[in-house]
N, C-alpha and C positions, 0 to 999 in steps of 0.2 A: 701797698708797698711800704715797708718800714724805712724811715728816714732817721731813725735814733742815731745819735752821734754823728750826723753827716751835717755839713755845713752849708748854708744858702749864702752865695756870694753874688752880689749885683755889681756888675763892672759898669761904671757909668762914664760915659764920655759926652762931649759937647753936642755933637750931631752936626751934619752938612748936608747941603743940597747936593754934594757930589757923592752917588752911591758908592764909589770906590772908597771913598774916606769912611764911611760907616761899615763898609765890608771889613775894613782892618780891625775895627774894633770886635766885631764878631768873631773873626779870626783868633784874635787874642783870647777871647773868652772860651772859644772851643778848645784851644790849646791848653788853657787852665783847667777846663774840665776833665781833659784826658790825663793831663799830668798832675793834677793836685789832688784827685780823690774826694772832691767835694760832692755833697749831695745834688747841688745844681749850681752852674755858674751862668747867670742870666745877664746879657748885655743889655744896656739902657742908654737913652739919649735925652739930655736936657732940652734940646731945641732941633726942630727940623727933621726929626726922624722919630719912628715908632720902633718898639714900645718905649714911650716916655717913662719918667721915674714911677708915676702911679700905674701905670698899664704893668710895668715890669714888677712892681710890688703885688699887684693883683694876681700875676701869674705865679709867683712864688708862693703866696698865701694858698693859692687854688691847688698847689701841689703839696701842701701841707707844712710849709715851713713858716714858723712863727718868729724865729729869730734870724735877721738877715744882716751880713756884713757887707757894707757898701764901700767899694774902693773906687775912689774919684781918680780917673784915669786922665789926669790934669798935670801938666809940668809944673804950673805955678798955683799957689793957693790964692786966686784971685776972687772977684766976687761970687762966681758960679760956685766956689767951694766954701766960702765963708758966709755967704747971704742966701743964695738960691738953694743951696742942697739943704740947710736946716729947715726952711721953709717946706720943701717937699717931704722931709722926714716927718714933720708935725702933721702935714695933711694926711700922709699915709697913716699915721698911728690914730687920727680921727675916724678914719674909714674902716680900720682894722683894729677892733678893740684888743688890748694885750699884746699887740705887736712890738717886738723888740728890733730896735735898729741901732748898729754900731757902725762906726765910721773909720776906716783906716786913713793914715797919711796919704796924701797925694803922691805923684810921682816924685817931685822935688829933685834936690840935688842927690846923685849917689855916683859912687864910683863906677858902677857897671854901665851907667848911662856915659859916663866919660869913655869907657873902653868902646861902646858903641859908636859914639862920636868919631872917635880916632878911627875905628874901623870903616865907617862910611868915608870919612875924608880920604882915608889912604887908598880905598878902593876907586877912587875918582881921580886921583892925581897920577900924572904920568910916572912911570915907574923909573926909578933910579938904580943903576947897576953898579955893583962893586965886584971886580974880577969876575965878571960874568955871571954873578948871582943876583936875581933880583932882590931889592930891598925888602925887608920884612919887619913887621912890627915886632918890638922887643918881647912883648908877651907872647905873642904867636910863636916866635922864635925859640923862646925857652919851653914853650908848651910840646912843641915837636922835639926839641932834645930830650925832654923827659919821656915822651912816647919812643923815642929811639933807645933809650936806656932799657926800658921795660919790655921792648918787643924784640923778638928773635927775627930779626930782618933777614938774616941769611937762610932762614928756612921757607921764606915767602918768595914768591914769584915777582921779580923785579918789576915787571910790568903792572901788576896788581898792587904793588907796595904804596905807590903815591895815593891811590884811592882808599885803601885799607887805612893809611895813617890819617887821612883828613876826616874819615868817618869817626875814628877813634877820638880824633880831638874835638869833634862836633859834639860827641855823646860821653866822653871819659869813660867808655866801655869797650875793654880790650876783647870781649866776647866775640866782637864783629869780626875779628881776624880769622875765626872759624866758621861763622854763620854767612859771611859774604860768599856769593858763589857767582862765577863768571862763565859765560859759555865761550867757546874757542873763537877767538878773534873779537869779541865783543867791544873790548876797550878801543882796541885800533879801530873798529868801526865808528864808534861813538867820536874819537878824536877826529877822524877824516870828516865826519857830518859837521862837527863844530867848525873845522877849518874851511867847510865849503860854504859856511854861511846858512845851514839848514836850521829851520825852526827848532826850538825846544819847546815842547808842549808839557804842561802840567795838569794835574787833577784838581788841585785847589790853589787859592790864591796865596796861601801862605808859602808854598814852594816858589811861585812866580816871584813873591816879594823877596825871598831870600838868595835868589840867584844873582851873582855878581855880574851885572849887565857890561860893567866896564871892560871885564875881561872878555866879553863877546864882541864888544862893539868893532874892534879892529876887523872882524870875519863878517861883519853885517848879520850876525844871527839874532833872531828875534825870539822873545819868550812869550808864549801865548797860553791864556787859560780862559776858558769859556764857561766855567761852572757857574758863575754869578750872572750871566747873561739872561734877560728876560725871556728870550725865545727858547732857551735851554730849560728854564724853569717850566715853561708851557709844554715843551716836548716831554719832559720828565712826568709831568701830570698826566697828559693824554696817554702816554706810553706804559704808565704804571712802573716807571723805573726812578732810580736815584738820579739827582742833578748831575752827579759827576759821571754817572754812565751815560746820561744824555749828552754830556758834553763832549764825551769821545766820538759819538755820531757827528757832532758839529765838526770835531778836530779833523775828522776823515779827511776832508779836503786839504789838509795841510800836512798830512801824515806821512806820505811817500818820502823816503829818505831821512826822516826827522828823528829826533831823539825825545822819546816820550819818558816823563818822569813822575811816576805814580807812587806817592809816599803815604796816602792817607785812605783811599777808598778802594777796597778789594773788588766792589762792584765795577769801578772804572777799568779795571785790569781786566776783568773777565769779559767786559764789553769790547774792549780793544782787542783781545784774542778773538772774540766772536767776529768782529768786523774782518780780521785778517782771513780767519777760516772762511767767511763768505766769499772770498776773493777780492777784499778791499786792498788798499794801499798797505805796503810793508814798511815800517820804520826801520831806520838804520840800527837803532839800539832801543830796547825797552829797559828802563830803570824801574824795576817791580820791587818796591820795599813797603808796602802797605802795612800798617801796624794793626794789632786788634786780636780779639779772641772769635770773631765771627767772620768766616770766609777768608780772613787773610792768609792762612797757611795753605788753603785749598787753591785760592787764586794763583798763588806763586808756584804751586806745584804744576798748575795748569801751563803757566809761561814756561817752566821749565821742560815741558813736554811739546810745546807749540813749534819749535824750530826756529823761532825768533832769536836774534841776538839778544842777550840778556845779561844784565847785572841784578841780583836778587839776594834778599836775605831769607834764609832757611828759618822757618819756625814764626813764631808771633812777632818778634822784634822788627822794628824799622822805624817808619815815620817820616814826616816832611823834612825834619833837620837832616835825616840820613840821605833822603832824595837830594836835598840841597847840596849836601857835602859831596856826593858823588859827581853831580853836574859840575860844580864849581872846581873839583879835582881835574876833571877832563878838561875844562877851559884852561886850567894852569898849565897841564902838559901840553896841550895844543897851543898855547902862547910860548910857552919855553922854546918849543921846536922851531918856532919862526922868529925867535930873537926878542919877543916882545913879552909883556906880562899882562 
């Protein structure tokens, strides 16, 4: 396999005894791989988890990379960045002759981190209302104003419009107004499920992390994801399937009347459809927006033929960000209808 012109990136985190903390770094690495066009993005940990720096360097070298860009995924430039990392780099160079290692700045201070912080705080604070309209962060408000000026809202179904606008807001891609598809009554079914406190089940942790739980809390709805569970990994291995597909088998016990949000794995969507066709529980709504070149289009076509209530994206586009935007849009509409945010 030629890797000419492609970069190897090592995303380096601290490491934790808590598996979910380490999974977050892996999720970021996977998202970078999908969005950045790099030859390889390898997660690595300084402590308490594998692969450590040396093992990650070995992996990249074994794949043919001799020039590695290390991104210290640390907020502060403390001793791990200023002392431990240089020592790890020197050790790797001794073990691999001719290895080139460059280091980016750590996360540090950035306006976008401030925006994220404000978003997290705003999502957890009680809503304030002004003339019956929930308060909205100025940046978000201005973004939706711009979307409104560029979108022919009168030509769109008013029930679908809040979802379309939030997906465009999350992706900055107006093509979604044309490729989002809704089965009759799907949105109403999803809103009713949220109001009834039904579970939201996702195929990957990235979607689970992005859903605004503060909006679901008044209804008692929980967000569930099983793809990183040990028993799911074992079932995937023994059943010769992906972990996300195996996670749908575990999710079956929670699936009746739930909202399924699948934005990453076509195999998860196909397995879900298979479960229903076998006579398994039926979700209230399936958000089927897996992204990619292998199986994504076909899985969404099967969903459209399945008879299940769906919101999907036609074609290759979609992804975890789109799935999160749709769930959050449903929660916002559900909350607005009962006078809360």
